[in-house]
Each structure stands twice: as C-alpha cells, then as structure tokens.
N, C-alpha and C positions, 0 to 999 in steps of 0.2 A: 155735268157733275159726276163724280165718281160714286159708286155704290158699294156697300158692304152687305152682303147677304148673310143673315144669320141663320144657319141651318136649323130650322124648326124652332127658332128663338129659344134655344137651350142655355144661352148665356152670353155675356158680353164678350165680343172678340178680343183677345188677348192683346193683339197688335194695336187697336184702338184704345183699349184701356191704358196701355203703356204711353201712347201719345198724349192722352189726356193728363195722366199722372205727371208727365214731364213739365206741364204747364201749371202744376198746382203747388202751393207752398203753405206753410202755417206760420202765422205770426200772432202777436198780442197786441192789443190797442193799449191806450194810455191807462185805462182802468184795469188792465190785466185779463180782459176777455179775449178768448181765442178767436182768431179771424183766419178764414181760409183765403188765400191771396192768388190771384192770377199772376204768373210770372211774365206774361206778355203785355199786359196793360195795368191799369190801376184798379181794376174790379177787385172787390172784396165781398165776402159772404160769411155769414155766421154758420151756415150749414154746408157741409161737403157737397151735398147733391146739387145745391143751387150753383156752386162753382163748377161742378162738372158739367152741368147743363150749358152755362155760360161758354166754357172752353169749346164744347162740342159745337155749339151754334155759331160762335165768332172767330175761332181760331184754327179750324181744321181744314181750311181751304176747299170747302164744298163736298167733303166726305159725307156720305148719307147712309143711314141704315135702311135696308130694304126688307120689307115684309116678305117671309117665304111663302106666305098664303095668298097674296094678291100683289098689285102693282104699287101699293103705297110705299112711300119713301119719307124718312123723317131726318131732321138734323141731329136730334137728340135721342138718347135711350130712353128717356122718360116719356117723350111723345110717342115712341114706337110701342112702349108698354101700354099706354092709354089706348092706342089704336087697336092692339091685338086683344085688350080686354073688352073694349066697346064693340068692335066690328066682327071679332072671331070668337068671342066668349072664352078666350085663354085666361085662366085665373092663377095658374102655378107655373113657374119658371125654374129650371134647374140651374145651379151655378156652375 
C-alpha cells in the first residue's frame, strides 16, 4: 500500500484533498434535504465528513496516511486524527 506522510500532521495533504473532492458531489433528496453524494458509487451522507471518510476508505486505491511520529498508518484522516490524539497527545492541528 502507498503511504502519505503528513509532515508533523500540520494539515491535510492538498493532493489527497483534491482526489477526495473529485469524488464528492452535493444533491438534494425528495424532501429538499441536502445530501453529499459519492460520484463513484451510490453512497450518500448527510454530513460532508462522513462522505470524505467513505471516499478515503473505499476509493483511493490503498493510499494511506502515515503518522510522522510512529509507524501507524490509516485509511482516513479522521482515524489518523484520533490516533494522534490518543497515542501522542496531539490536540491542535494547523490547516
């Protein structure tokens, strides 16, 4: 699997962010409620971050985030954030 090292975890890699955004769209259901739609499959989410996690985990061909402080790797940015909070005590991130 490929890895993406986030230098000091200072922000989401722009390249990966662009790949994710290319697979995200917005639509509205029959009641007019906003839906975030995966353009690769039929997955929909009410919250953008849920769609982002879906795309990262299911459609990026094994691309992984790699922790800059240990050997941990994760498929999603949210999983990496949880790891750095829990295992390394990191509580703030720069965008």
